[in-house]
N, CA, C and O atoms as a GROMACS GRO file, in nm:
protein
  604
    1MET      N    1  -0.962   3.821   0.063
    1MET     CA    2  -0.910   3.943   0.006
    1MET      C    3  -0.778   3.975   0.073
    1MET      O    4  -0.763   3.960   0.195
    2ALA      N    5  -0.684   4.017  -0.006
    2ALA     CA    6  -0.549   4.045   0.045
    2ALA      C    7  -0.547   4.171   0.129
    2ALA      O    8  -0.616   4.269   0.099
    3THR      N    9  -0.469   4.168   0.234
    3THR     CA   10  -0.450   4.284   0.317
    3THR      C   11  -0.344   4.372   0.252
    3THR      O   12  -0.239   4.323   0.210
    4THR      N   13  -0.372   4.500   0.244
    4THR     CA   14  -0.274   4.590   0.183
    4THR      C   15  -0.221   4.687   0.288
    4THR      O   16  -0.288   4.718   0.386
    5ILE      N   17  -0.101   4.732   0.263
    5ILE     CA   18  -0.036   4.829   0.352
    5ILE      C   19  -0.021   4.958   0.273
    5ILE      O   20   0.040   4.961   0.166
    6GLU      N   21  -0.077   5.065   0.326
    6GLU     CA   22  -0.066   5.195   0.259
    6GLU      C   23   0.074   5.250   0.280
    6GLU      O   24   0.128   5.245   0.390
    7ARG      N   25   0.132   5.302   0.174
    7ARG     CA   26   0.263   5.364   0.184
    7ARG      C   27   0.247   5.514   0.195
    7ARG      O   28   0.156   5.573   0.138
    8PRO      N   29   0.336   5.576   0.269
    8PRO     CA   30   0.329   5.722   0.282
    8PRO      C   31   0.374   5.788   0.151
    8PRO      O   32   0.436   5.723   0.067
    9PRO      N   33   0.345   5.917   0.136
    9PRO     CA   34   0.391   5.987   0.015
    9PRO      C   35   0.543   5.982   0.007
    9PRO      O   36   0.611   5.971   0.109
   10SER      N   37   0.594   5.990  -0.113
   10SER     CA   38   0.739   5.987  -0.131
   10SER      C   39   0.800   6.113  -0.072
   10SER      O   40   0.734   6.217  -0.065
   11PRO      N   41   0.927   6.106  -0.029
   11PRO     CA   42   0.991   6.222   0.034
   11PRO      C   43   1.000   6.342  -0.060
   11PRO      O   44   1.010   6.456  -0.012
   12GLU      N   45   0.996   6.322  -0.189
   12GLU     CA   46   1.005   6.433  -0.283
   12GLU      C   47   0.873   6.508  -0.294
   12GLU      O   48   0.864   6.606  -0.368
   13GLY      N   49   0.772   6.464  -0.223
   13GLY     CA   50   0.643   6.532  -0.227
   13GLY      C   51   0.551   6.482  -0.337
   13GLY      O   52   0.449   6.544  -0.365
   14GLY      N   53   0.585   6.373  -0.398
   14GLY     CA   54   0.503   6.318  -0.505
   14GLY      C   55   0.381   6.245  -0.450
   14GLY      O   56   0.354   6.246  -0.330
   15ALA      N   57   0.309   6.184  -0.539
   15ALA     CA   58   0.189   6.109  -0.502
   15ALA      C   59   0.226   5.983  -0.423
   15ALA      O   60   0.338   5.932  -0.436
   16PRO      N   61   0.133   5.935  -0.341
   16PRO     CA   62   0.162   5.812  -0.266
   16PRO      C   63   0.188   5.695  -0.362
   16PRO      O   64   0.132   5.689  -0.471
   17GLN      N   65   0.273   5.606  -0.318
   17GLN     CA   66   0.302   5.487  -0.398
   17GLN      C   67   0.185   5.390  -0.389
   17GLN      O   68   0.108   5.396  -0.294
   18PRO      N   69   0.171   5.300  -0.487
   18PRO     CA   70   0.061   5.204  -0.481
   18PRO      C   71   0.073   5.115  -0.358
   18PRO      O   72   0.184   5.093  -0.309
   19PRO      N   73  -0.040   5.064  -0.308
   19PRO     CA   74  -0.034   4.979  -0.188
   19PRO      C   75   0.046   4.852  -0.214
   19PRO      O   76   0.048   4.800  -0.326
   20GLN      N   77   0.110   4.803  -0.110
   20GLN     CA   78   0.190   4.682  -0.118
   20GLN      C   79   0.112   4.569  -0.052
   20GLN      O   80   0.054   4.588   0.056
   21ARG      N   81   0.110   4.451  -0.115
   21ARG     CA   82   0.038   4.338  -0.060
   21ARG      C   83   0.112   4.281   0.061
   21ARG      O   84   0.235   4.274   0.060
   22ASP      N   85   0.038   4.242   0.163
   22ASP     CA   86   0.095   4.181   0.282
   22ASP      C   87   0.108   4.030   0.257
   22ASP      O   88   0.007   3.959   0.258
   23TYR      N   89   0.230   3.981   0.235
   23TYR     CA   90   0.252   3.841   0.203
   23TYR      C   91   0.268   3.753   0.327
   23TYR      O   92   0.290   3.633   0.314
   24THR      N   93   0.257   3.810   0.445
   24THR     CA   94   0.277   3.731   0.565
   24THR      C   95   0.161   3.637   0.591
   24THR      O   96   0.176   3.541   0.667
   25ARG      N   97   0.047   3.662   0.530
   25ARG     CA   98  -0.070   3.577   0.552
   25ARG      C   99  -0.080   3.462   0.453
   25ARG      O  100  -0.166   3.376   0.470
   26GLY      N  101   0.005   3.456   0.352
   26GLY     CA  102  -0.001   3.349   0.253
   26GLY      C  103  -0.112   3.373   0.152
   26GLY      O  104  -0.180   3.476   0.155
   27ARG      N  105  -0.129   3.276   0.064
   27ARG     CA  106  -0.234   3.288  -0.037
   27ARG      C  107  -0.369   3.261   0.027
   27ARG      O  108  -0.383   3.177   0.115
   28GLU      N  109  -0.467   3.334  -0.020
   28GLU     CA  110  -0.601   3.314   0.032
   28GLU      C  111  -0.678   3.218  -0.055
   28GLU      O  112  -0.639   3.188  -0.168
   29ARG      N  113  -0.790   3.168   0.000
   29ARG     CA  114  -0.875   3.077  -0.075
   29ARG      C  115  -0.931   3.149  -0.197
   29ARG      O  116  -0.978   3.262  -0.185
   30PRO      N  117  -0.926   3.084  -0.314
   30PRO     CA  118  -0.980   3.148  -0.434
   30PRO      C  119  -1.130   3.170  -0.423
   30PRO      O  120  -1.199   3.096  -0.353
   31VAL      N  121  -1.179   3.270  -0.492
   31VAL     CA  122  -1.321   3.306  -0.484
   31VAL      C  123  -1.405   3.223  -0.580
   31VAL      O  124  -1.518   3.187  -0.546
   32GLY      N  125  -1.355   3.192  -0.698
   32GLY     CA  126  -1.434   3.115  -0.793
   32GLY      C  127  -1.351   3.071  -0.911
   32GLY      O  128  -1.232   3.098  -0.919
   33GLY      N  129  -1.417   3.002  -1.003
   33GLY     CA  130  -1.352   2.960  -1.126
   33GLY      C  131  -1.262   2.840  -1.108
   33GLY      O  132  -1.276   2.763  -1.013
   34PHE      N  133  -1.169   2.825  -1.202
   34PHE     CA  134  -1.079   2.710  -1.206
   34PHE      C  135  -0.996   2.697  -1.079
   34PHE      O  136  -0.979   2.587  -1.026
   35GLU      N  137  -0.944   2.809  -1.028
   35GLU     CA  138  -0.859   2.804  -0.909
   35GLU      C  139  -0.934   2.753  -0.787
   35GLU      O  140  -0.877   2.681  -0.705
   36LEU      N  141  -1.062   2.788  -0.774
   36LEU     CA  142  -1.142   2.737  -0.663
   36LEU      C  143  -1.157   2.585  -0.674
   36LEU      O  144  -1.144   2.514  -0.574
   37TRP      N  145  -1.183   2.536  -0.794
   37TRP     CA  146  -1.199   2.391  -0.813
   37TRP      C  147  -1.069   2.318  -0.786
   37TRP      O  148  -1.070   2.208  -0.730
   38MET      N  149  -0.957   2.376  -0.825
   38MET     CA  150  -0.828   2.312  -0.796
   38MET      C  151  -0.797   2.317  -0.646
   38MET      O  152  -0.739   2.223  -0.592
   39TRP      N  153  -0.836   2.425  -0.581
   39TRP     CA  154  -0.817   2.437  -0.436
   39TRP      C  155  -0.898   2.328  -0.365
   39TRP      O  156  -0.847   2.262  -0.275
   40LEU      N  157  -1.023   2.310  -0.407
   40LEU     CA  158  -1.107   2.206  -0.347
   40LEU      C  159  -1.052   2.066  -0.378
   40LEU      O  160  -1.050   1.979  -0.292
   41PHE      N  161  -1.008   2.046  -0.503
   41PHE     CA  162  -0.953   1.918  -0.541
   41PHE      C  163  -0.834   1.880  -0.454
   41PHE      O  164  -0.822   1.764  -0.413
   42MET      N  165  -0.747   1.975  -0.425
   42MET     CA  166  -0.629   1.945  -0.344
   42MET      C  167  -0.669   1.897  -0.205
   42MET      O  168  -0.605   1.807  -0.151
   43ARG      N  169  -0.771   1.954  -0.148
   43ARG     CA  170  -0.814   1.912  -0.014
   43ARG      C  171  -0.879   1.774  -0.018
   43ARG      O  172  -0.849   1.688   0.065
   44ILE      N  173  -0.969   1.753  -0.114
   44ILE     CA  174  -1.040   1.625  -0.124
   44ILE      C  175  -0.944   1.513  -0.164
   44ILE      O  176  -0.947   1.405  -0.106
   45SER      N  177  -0.859   1.539  -0.264
   45SER     CA  178  -0.766   1.435  -0.308
   45SER      C  179  -0.664   1.405  -0.199
   45SER      O  180  -0.618   1.291  -0.187
   46GLY      N  181  -0.628   1.504  -0.120
   46GLY     CA  182  -0.535   1.480  -0.008
   46GLY      C  183  -0.593   1.382   0.092
   46GLY      O  184  -0.522   1.293   0.141
   47ILE      N  185  -0.720   1.397   0.124
   47ILE     CA  186  -0.787   1.304   0.217
   47ILE      C  187  -0.796   1.165   0.155
   47ILE      O  188  -0.769   1.065   0.220
   48MET      N  189  -0.835   1.160   0.027
   48MET     CA  190  -0.845   1.031  -0.041
   48MET      C  191  -0.708   0.963  -0.051
   48MET      O  192  -0.698   0.842  -0.033
   49LEU      N  193  -0.605   1.041  -0.081
   49LEU     CA  194  -0.470   0.984  -0.088
   49LEU      C  195  -0.424   0.930   0.047
   49LEU      O  196  -0.356   0.828   0.054
   50LEU      N  197  -0.461   0.998   0.152
   50LEU     CA  198  -0.426   0.951   0.286
   50LEU      C  199  -0.487   0.813   0.310
   50LEU      O  200  -0.418   0.722   0.358
   51VAL      N  201  -0.614   0.796   0.276
   51VAL     CA  202  -0.682   0.667   0.294
   51VAL      C  203  -0.618   0.561   0.204
   51VAL      O  204  -0.587   0.450   0.249
   52LEU      N  205  -0.598   0.594   0.076
   52LEU     CA  206  -0.542   0.497  -0.018
   52LEU      C  207  -0.398   0.458   0.018
   52LEU      O  208  -0.364   0.340   0.015
   53ALA      N  209  -0.316   0.555   0.054
   53ALA     CA  210  -0.177   0.526   0.086
   53ALA      C  211  -0.164   0.448   0.217
   53ALA      O  212  -0.085   0.355   0.227
   54LEU      N  213  -0.242   0.486   0.318
   54LEU     CA  214  -0.240   0.410   0.444
   54LEU      C  215  -0.289   0.268   0.422
   54LEU      O  216  -0.231   0.173   0.474
   55GLY      N  217  -0.397   0.253   0.344
   55GLY     CA  218  -0.447   0.119   0.313
   55GLY      C  219  -0.342   0.038   0.239
   55GLY      O  220  -0.323  -0.080   0.269
   56HIS      N  221  -0.276   0.099   0.143
   56HIS     CA  222  -0.170   0.030   0.069
   56HIS      C  223  -0.058  -0.015   0.163
   56HIS      O  224  -0.013  -0.129   0.156
   57THR      N  225  -0.014   0.074   0.248
   57THR     CA  226   0.094   0.041   0.340
   57THR      C  227   0.054  -0.068   0.438
   57THR      O  228   0.130  -0.162   0.462
   58LEU      N  229  -0.066  -0.057   0.495
   58LEU     CA  230  -0.111  -0.155   0.593
   58LEU      C  231  -0.130  -0.293   0.531
   58LEU      O  232  -0.106  -0.394   0.597
   59ILE      N  233  -0.173  -0.299   0.406
   59ILE     CA  234  -0.200  -0.428   0.343
   59ILE      C  235  -0.075  -0.486   0.278
   59ILE      O  236  -0.053  -0.607   0.285
   60MET      N  237   0.006  -0.403   0.217
   60MET     CA  238   0.121  -0.453   0.141
   60MET      C  239   0.246  -0.475   0.227
   60MET      O  240   0.321  -0.569   0.201
   61HIS      N  241   0.269  -0.393   0.326
   61HIS     CA  242   0.400  -0.393   0.390
   61HIS      C  243   0.401  -0.434   0.537
   61HIS      O  244   0.508  -0.465   0.590
   62LEU      N  245   0.288  -0.435   0.604
   62LEU     CA  246   0.290  -0.464   0.747
   62LEU      C  247   0.252  -0.607   0.785
   62LEU      O  248   0.312  -0.661   0.878
   63PRO      N  249   0.155  -0.671   0.719
   63PRO     CA  250   0.117  -0.807   0.764
   63PRO      C  251   0.232  -0.906   0.749
   63PRO      O  252   0.337  -0.875   0.693
   64ALA      N  253   0.209  -1.026   0.800
   64ALA     CA  254   0.308  -1.134   0.805
   64ALA      C  255   0.404  -1.134   0.687
   64ALA      O  256   0.363  -1.148   0.572
   65GLY      N  257   0.530  -1.120   0.717
   65GLY     CA  258   0.632  -1.124   0.613
   65GLY      C  259   0.679  -0.987   0.568
   65GLY      O  260   0.790  -0.975   0.516
   66GLY      N  261   0.597  -0.884   0.587
   66GLY     CA  262   0.637  -0.749   0.549
   66GLY      C  263   0.670  -0.738   0.402
   66GLY      O  264   0.609  -0.805   0.319
   67VAL      N  265   0.766  -0.655   0.370
   67VAL     CA  266   0.803  -0.632   0.230
   67VAL      C  267   0.870  -0.753   0.168
   67VAL      O  268   0.877  -0.763   0.046
   68ASP      N  269   0.921  -0.845   0.248
   68ASP     CA  270   0.987  -0.962   0.192
   68ASP      C  271   0.891  -1.052   0.116
   68ASP      O  272   0.934  -1.126   0.028
   69ARG      N  273   0.763  -1.046   0.147
   69ARG     CA  274   0.666  -1.132   0.078
   69ARG      C  275   0.618  -1.071  -0.053
   69ARG      O  276   0.553  -1.139  -0.132
   70VAL      N  277   0.648  -0.943  -0.078
   70VAL     CA  278   0.602  -0.877  -0.200
   70VAL      C  279   0.699  -0.910  -0.314
   70VAL      O  280   0.812  -0.862  -0.318
   71ASP      N  281   0.651  -0.992  -0.405
   71ASP     CA  282   0.728  -1.027  -0.524
   71ASP      C  283   0.630  -1.035  -0.641
   71ASP      O  284   0.514  -0.997  -0.629
   72PHE      N  285   0.678  -1.084  -0.754
   72PHE     CA  286   0.595  -1.090  -0.873
   72PHE      C  287   0.469  -1.174  -0.848
   72PHE      O  288   0.359  -1.134  -0.888
   73GLY      N  289   0.486  -1.287  -0.784
   73GLY     CA  290   0.371  -1.375  -0.756
   73GLY      C  291   0.267  -1.307  -0.668
   73GLY      O  292   0.147  -1.323  -0.691
   74PHE      N  293   0.313  -1.233  -0.568
   74PHE     CA  294   0.221  -1.162  -0.479
   74PHE      C  295   0.141  -1.058  -0.556
   74PHE      O  296   0.020  -1.049  -0.541
   75VAL      N  297   0.210  -0.979  -0.639
   75VAL     CA  298   0.142  -0.876  -0.717
   75VAL      C  299   0.048  -0.940  -0.818
   75VAL      O  300  -0.063  -0.892  -0.838
   76ALA      N  301   0.091  -1.049  -0.882
   76ALA     CA  302   0.005  -1.118  -0.979
   76ALA      C  303  -0.122  -1.168  -0.912
   76ALA      O  304  -0.230  -1.155  -0.969
   77ALA      N  305  -0.110  -1.226  -0.792
   77ALA     CA  306  -0.229  -1.274  -0.721
   77ALA      C  307  -0.317  -1.158  -0.678
   77ALA      O  308  -0.439  -1.165  -0.686
   78ARG      N  309  -0.255  -1.051  -0.632
   78ARG     CA  310  -0.331  -0.935  -0.586
   78ARG      C  311  -0.404  -0.868  -0.702
   78ARG      O  312  -0.520  -0.831  -0.688
   79TRP      N  313  -0.337  -0.854  -0.815
   79TRP     CA  314  -0.399  -0.789  -0.930
   79TRP      C  315  -0.494  -0.881  -1.005
   79TRP      O  316  -0.549  -0.843  -1.108
   80GLY      N  317  -0.513  -1.002  -0.956
   80GLY     CA  318  -0.616  -1.089  -1.011
   80GLY      C  319  -0.755  -1.037  -0.976
   80GLY      O  320  -0.854  -1.077  -1.037
   81SER      N  321  -0.761  -0.949  -0.877
   81SER     CA  322  -0.888  -0.891  -0.834
   81SER      C  323  -0.905  -0.751  -0.893
   81SER      O  324  -0.814  -0.668  -0.881
   82PRO      N  325  -1.020  -0.723  -0.957
   82PRO     CA  326  -1.044  -0.587  -1.009
   82PRO      C  327  -1.043  -0.481  -0.898
   82PRO      O  328  -1.010  -0.365  -0.923
   83PHE      N  329  -1.078  -0.521  -0.776
   83PHE     CA  330  -1.078  -0.425  -0.665
   83PHE      C  331  -0.938  -0.368  -0.642
   83PHE      O  332  -0.922  -0.247  -0.629
   84TRP      N  333  -0.834  -0.456  -0.639
   84TRP     CA  334  -0.699  -0.409  -0.611
   84TRP      C  335  -0.640  -0.334  -0.729
   84TRP      O  336  -0.561  -0.241  -0.711
   85ARG      N  337  -0.677  -0.373  -0.850
   85ARG     CA  338  -0.631  -0.295  -0.966
   85ARG      C  339  -0.689  -0.155  -0.961
   85ARG      O  340  -0.620  -0.057  -0.987
   86THR      N  341  -0.818  -0.145  -0.927
   86THR     CA  342  -0.883  -0.014  -0.916
   86THR      C  343  -0.820   0.068  -0.804
   86THR      O  344  -0.795   0.187  -0.820
   87TRP      N  345  -0.794   0.004  -0.691
   87TRP     CA  346  -0.730   0.072  -0.577
   87TRP      C  347  -0.596   0.131  -0.619
   87TRP      O  348  -0.568   0.249  -0.595
   88ASP      N  349  -0.512   0.049  -0.683
   88ASP     CA  350  -0.379   0.096  -0.723
   88ASP      C  351  -0.387   0.201  -0.833
   88ASP      O  352  -0.308   0.295  -0.835
   89TRP      N  353  -0.483   0.186  -0.925
   89TRP     CA  354  -0.499   0.286  -1.031
   89TRP      C  355  -0.544   0.419  -0.973
   89TRP      O  356  -0.498   0.525  -1.015
   90MET      N  357  -0.637   0.415  -0.874
   90MET     CA  358  -0.681   0.540  -0.810
   90MET      C  359  -0.566   0.606  -0.735
   90MET      O  360  -0.552   0.728  -0.738
   91LEU      N  361  -0.485   0.526  -0.668
   91LEU     CA  362  -0.369   0.580  -0.597
   91LEU      C  363  -0.274   0.647  -0.695
   91LEU      O  364  -0.226   0.758  -0.670
   92LEU      N  365  -0.246   0.581  -0.806
   92LEU     CA  366  -0.159   0.637  -0.910
   92LEU      C  367  -0.218   0.767  -0.966
   92LEU      O  368  -0.148   0.868  -0.974
   93THR      N  369  -0.344   0.764  -1.004
   93THR     CA  370  -0.408   0.879  -1.068
   93THR      C  371  -0.414   0.999  -0.974
   93THR      O  372  -0.374   1.109  -1.011
   94LEU      N  373  -0.465   0.977  -0.853
   94LEU     CA  374  -0.476   1.089  -0.759
   94LEU      C  375  -0.339   1.145  -0.721
   94LEU      O  376  -0.323   1.266  -0.710
   95ALA      N  377  -0.241   1.057  -0.700
   95ALA     CA  378  -0.108   1.106  -0.663
   95ALA      C  379  -0.047   1.190  -0.775
   95ALA      O  380   0.014   1.294  -0.749
   96LEU      N  381  -0.063   1.147  -0.899
   96LEU     CA  382  -0.009   1.224  -1.011
   96LEU      C  383  -0.078   1.359  -1.025
   96LEU      O  384  -0.012   1.462  -1.036
   97ILE      N  385  -0.210   1.359  -1.025
   97ILE     CA  386  -0.282   1.486  -1.044
   97ILE      C  387  -0.256   1.579  -0.926
   97ILE      O  388  -0.235   1.699  -0.945
   98HIS      N  389  -0.258   1.525  -0.805
   98HIS     CA  390  -0.233   1.606  -0.686
   98HIS      C  391  -0.091   1.665  -0.692
   98HIS      O  392  -0.072   1.783  -0.663
   99GLY      N  393   0.006   1.584  -0.729
   99GLY     CA  394   0.145   1.632  -0.737
   99GLY      C  395   0.166   1.735  -0.846
   99GLY      O  396   0.233   1.835  -0.824
  100ILE      N  397   0.108   1.711  -0.965
  100ILE     CA  398   0.122   1.807  -1.075
  100ILE      C  399   0.054   1.938  -1.040
  100ILE      O  400   0.106   2.045  -1.071
  101ASN      N  401  -0.062   1.932  -0.976
  101ASN     CA  402  -0.130   2.056  -0.936
  101ASN      C  403  -0.048   2.128  -0.829
  101ASN      O  404  -0.045   2.251  -0.827
  102GLY      N  405   0.016   2.055  -0.741
  102GLY     CA  406   0.105   2.118  -0.642
  102GLY      C  407   0.222   2.189  -0.708
  102GLY      O  408   0.258   2.299  -0.669
  103LEU      N  409   0.281   2.125  -0.809
  103LEU     CA  410   0.390   2.189  -0.884
  103LEU      C  411   0.340   2.312  -0.958
  103LEU      O  412   0.410   2.413  -0.966
  104ARG      N  413   0.218   2.305  -1.012
  104ARG     CA  414   0.158   2.421  -1.080
  104ARG      C  415   0.142   2.537  -0.981
  104ARG      O  416   0.169   2.652  -1.016
  105ASN      N  417   0.098   2.508  -0.859
  105ASN     CA  418   0.082   2.612  -0.758
  105ASN      C  419   0.217   2.673  -0.720
  105ASN      O  420   0.226   2.794  -0.698
  106ILE      N  421   0.320   2.592  -0.713
  106ILE     CA  422   0.454   2.644  -0.682
  106ILE      C  423   0.499   2.739  -0.792
  106ILE      O  424   0.553   2.846  -0.763
  107THR      N  425   0.478   2.700  -0.918
  107THR     CA  426   0.519   2.790  -1.027
  107THR      C  427   0.436   2.918  -1.026
  107THR      O  428   0.489   3.025  -1.057
  108LEU      N  429   0.308   2.909  -0.991
  108LEU     CA  430   0.226   3.031  -0.982
  108LEU      C  431   0.278   3.124  -0.873
  108LEU      O  432   0.274   3.246  -0.888
  109ASP      N  433   0.327   3.066  -0.765
  109ASP     CA  434   0.375   3.147  -0.653
  109ASP      C  435   0.514   3.206  -0.676
  109ASP      O  436   0.541   3.319  -0.634
  110TYR      N  437   0.603   3.132  -0.742
  110TYR     CA  438   0.743   3.173  -0.743
  110TYR      C  439   0.801   3.208  -0.880
  110TYR      O  440   0.904   3.276  -0.886
  111VAL      N  441   0.740   3.163  -0.988
  111VAL     CA  442   0.794   3.194  -1.120
  111VAL      C  443   0.721   3.317  -1.173
  111VAL      O  444   0.600   3.312  -1.198
  112ARG      N  445   0.793   3.426  -1.188
  112ARG     CA  446   0.732   3.554  -1.224
  112ARG      C  447   0.713   3.574  -1.373
  112ARG      O  448   0.615   3.636  -1.415
  113LYS      N  449   0.805   3.524  -1.456
  113LYS     CA  450   0.796   3.547  -1.600
  113LYS      C  451   0.692   3.452  -1.660
  113LYS      O  452   0.702   3.331  -1.644
  114PRO      N  453   0.591   3.506  -1.727
  114PRO     CA  454   0.483   3.422  -1.781
  114PRO      C  455   0.532   3.314  -1.877
  114PRO      O  456   0.480   3.202  -1.874
  115GLY      N  457   0.630   3.342  -1.960
  115GLY     CA  458   0.681   3.243  -2.054
  115GLY      C  459   0.748   3.126  -1.985
  115GLY      O  460   0.729   3.011  -2.023
  116VAL      N  461   0.827   3.156  -1.883
  116VAL     CA  462   0.896   3.052  -1.807
  116VAL      C  463   0.794   2.970  -1.728
  116VAL      O  464   0.804   2.847  -1.720
  117ARG      N  465   0.695   3.039  -1.670
  117ARG     CA  466   0.589   2.971  -1.595
  117ARG      C  467   0.512   2.875  -1.686
  117ARG      O  468   0.485   2.761  -1.649
  118PHE      N  469   0.478   2.923  -1.806
  118PHE     CA  470   0.405   2.839  -1.902
  118PHE      C  471   0.490   2.718  -1.942
  118PHE      O  472   0.438   2.606  -1.946
  119ALA      N  473   0.617   2.738  -1.970
  119ALA     CA  474   0.706   2.629  -2.011
  119ALA      C  475   0.720   2.526  -1.897
  119ALA      O  476   0.714   2.406  -1.922
  120ALA      N  477   0.739   2.574  -1.776
  120ALA     CA  478   0.753   2.482  -1.662
  120ALA      C  479   0.626   2.400  -1.643
  120ALA      O  480   0.632   2.279  -1.622
  121ASN      N  481   0.511   2.467  -1.650
  121ASN     CA  482   0.385   2.395  -1.635
  121ASN      C  483   0.364   2.294  -1.747
  121ASN      O  484   0.313   2.184  -1.722
  122MET      N  485   0.403   2.328  -1.869
  122MET     CA  486   0.388   2.233  -1.980
  122MET      C  487   0.476   2.110  -1.959
  122MET      O  488   0.436   1.998  -1.989
  123VAL      N  489   0.596   2.131  -1.907
  123VAL     CA  490   0.684   2.017  -1.877
  123VAL      C  491   0.617   1.928  -1.772
  123VAL      O  492   0.617   1.805  -1.785
  124PHE      N  493   0.560   1.989  -1.668
  124PHE     CA  494   0.491   1.911  -1.565
  124PHE      C  495   0.372   1.836  -1.622
  124PHE      O  496   0.353   1.718  -1.591
  125TYR      N  497   0.293   1.902  -1.706
  125TYR     CA  498   0.174   1.838  -1.764
  125TYR      C  499   0.212   1.721  -1.854
  125TYR      O  500   0.151   1.614  -1.846
  126VAL      N  501   0.312   1.740  -1.939
  126VAL     CA  502   0.353   1.634  -2.030
  126VAL      C  503   0.411   1.515  -1.952
  126VAL      O  504   0.379   1.400  -1.980
  127LEU      N  505   0.495   1.544  -1.854
  127LEU     CA  506   0.551   1.438  -1.772
  127LEU      C  507   0.442   1.364  -1.695
  127LEU      O  508   0.441   1.241  -1.692
  128GLY      N  509   0.350   1.438  -1.635
  128GLY     CA  510   0.239   1.376  -1.562
  128GLY      C  511   0.151   1.291  -1.652
  128GLY      O  512   0.113   1.180  -1.614
  129PHE      N  513   0.119   1.342  -1.771
  129PHE     CA  514   0.035   1.267  -1.864
  129PHE      C  515   0.107   1.140  -1.910
  129PHE      O  516   0.046   1.034  -1.921
  130THR      N  517   0.237   1.151  -1.938
  130THR     CA  518   0.315   1.034  -1.981
  130THR      C  519   0.316   0.927  -1.873
  130THR      O  520   0.294   0.809  -1.901
  131LEU      N  521   0.342   0.967  -1.750
  131LEU     CA  522   0.344   0.871  -1.640
  131LEU      C  523   0.206   0.812  -1.615
  131LEU      O  524   0.194   0.694  -1.583
  132PHE      N  525   0.101   0.893  -1.631
  132PHE     CA  526  -0.035   0.843  -1.615
  132PHE      C  527  -0.066   0.736  -1.720
  132PHE      O  528  -0.121   0.631  -1.688
  133VAL      N  529  -0.032   0.764  -1.845
  133VAL     CA  530  -0.058   0.668  -1.952
  133VAL      C  531   0.021   0.539  -1.929
  133VAL      O  532  -0.035   0.430  -1.940
  134LEU      N  533   0.149   0.550  -1.897
  134LEU     CA  534   0.230   0.430  -1.873
  134LEU      C  535   0.176   0.349  -1.755
  134LEU      O  536   0.164   0.227  -1.765
  135GLY      N  537   0.144   0.416  -1.645
  135GLY     CA  538   0.091   0.346  -1.528
  135GLY      C  539  -0.044   0.283  -1.556
  135GLY      O  540  -0.070   0.170  -1.513
  136SER      N  541  -0.130   0.353  -1.628
  136SER     CA  542  -0.262   0.299  -1.661
  136SER      C  543  -0.252   0.178  -1.752
  136SER      O  544  -0.323   0.079  -1.734
  137VAL      N  545  -0.163   0.185  -1.850
  137VAL     CA  546  -0.144   0.071  -1.940
  137VAL      C  547  -0.096  -0.051  -1.861
  137VAL      O  548  -0.143  -0.162  -1.886
  138ILE      N  549  -0.006  -0.032  -1.769
  138ILE     CA  550   0.044  -0.143  -1.688
  138ILE      C  551  -0.066  -0.201  -1.602
  138ILE      O  552  -0.082  -0.323  -1.596
  139VAL      N  553  -0.142  -0.116  -1.535
  139VAL     CA  554  -0.247  -0.165  -1.446
  139VAL      C  555  -0.356  -0.237  -1.524
  139VAL      O  556  -0.405  -0.341  -1.481
  140VAL      N  557  -0.394  -0.183  -1.639
  140VAL     CA  558  -0.505  -0.240  -1.715
  140VAL      C  559  -0.464  -0.366  -1.792
  140VAL      O  560  -0.542  -0.461  -1.799
  141THR      N  561  -0.345  -0.368  -1.849
  141THR     CA  562  -0.308  -0.479  -1.938
  141THR      C  563  -0.223  -0.585  -1.870
  141THR      O  564  -0.184  -0.682  -1.936
  142PHE      N  565  -0.192  -0.572  -1.744
  142PHE     CA  566  -0.105  -0.668  -1.676
  142PHE      C  567  -0.168  -0.808  -1.680
  142PHE      O  568  -0.282  -0.827  -1.638
  143ASP      N  569  -0.092  -0.904  -1.732
  143ASP     CA  570  -0.135  -1.043  -1.738
  143ASP      C  571  -0.017  -1.129  -1.693
  143ASP      O  572   0.081  -1.141  -1.766
  144PRO      N  573  -0.025  -1.189  -1.574
  144PRO     CA  574   0.088  -1.267  -1.524
  144PRO      C  575   0.117  -1.391  -1.610
  144PRO      O  576   0.228  -1.443  -1.605
  145ASN      N  577   0.020  -1.438  -1.687
  145ASN     CA  578   0.040  -1.557  -1.770
  145ASN      C  579   0.140  -1.532  -1.882
  145ASN      O  580   0.200  -1.627  -1.932
  146GLU      N  581   0.158  -1.408  -1.923
  146GLU     CA  582   0.253  -1.376  -2.028
  146GLU      C  583   0.398  -1.391  -1.982
  146GLU      O  584   0.489  -1.394  -2.065
  147TRP      N  585   0.421  -1.400  -1.853
  147TRP     CA  586   0.557  -1.400  -1.800
  147TRP      C  587   0.603  -1.539  -1.759
  147TRP      O  588   0.711  -1.555  -1.702
  148GLY      N  589   0.524  -1.638  -1.789
  148GLY     CA  590   0.564  -1.775  -1.755
  148GLY      C  591   0.534  -1.809  -1.610
  148GLY      O  592   0.476  -1.728  -1.538
  149PRO      N  593   0.572  -1.931  -1.568
  149PRO     CA  594   0.541  -1.973  -1.430
  149PRO      C  595   0.620  -1.891  -1.329
  149PRO      O  596   0.735  -1.853  -1.350
  150VAL      N  597   0.553  -1.866  -1.218
  150VAL     CA  598   0.615  -1.791  -1.108
  150VAL      C  599   0.676  -1.892  -1.011
  150VAL      O  600   0.608  -1.983  -0.964
  151ALA      N  601   0.804  -1.874  -0.982
  151ALA     CA  602   0.873  -1.968  -0.893
  151ALA      C  603   0.840  -1.943  -0.750
  151ALA      O  604   0.890  -2.014  -0.662
   0.00000   0.00000   0.00000
């Protein structure tokens, strides 16, 4: 529950002004409904993204050869396994949803006009959905044999 600060009566002797919210404490945890589920999702997906991204970095970029060994042939061999396709698809999906929800929270916090907030969120949703579809199509339909021999 938000902390409120009581204002004194106006100098003209009128009624007290409505209480002002104390913004120094930040947003509080939602009590229920959609916002609570999104709040929980951000925490859980953040932990999952940490594991997925660290795993990706440790496996793709640090072992022998580093980033120099990552080429078409390496990705084709790696994506020959359903495990790695699923890993990369989960990383893509969680990162997109987590990022779009973060942008939605920013617009809720800082965009005051409902029409502008709605338009901004729709742009984020459409962009996120488009990137999700494109990324999913690539991960699911990738076939290295269509590209000829790898040198």
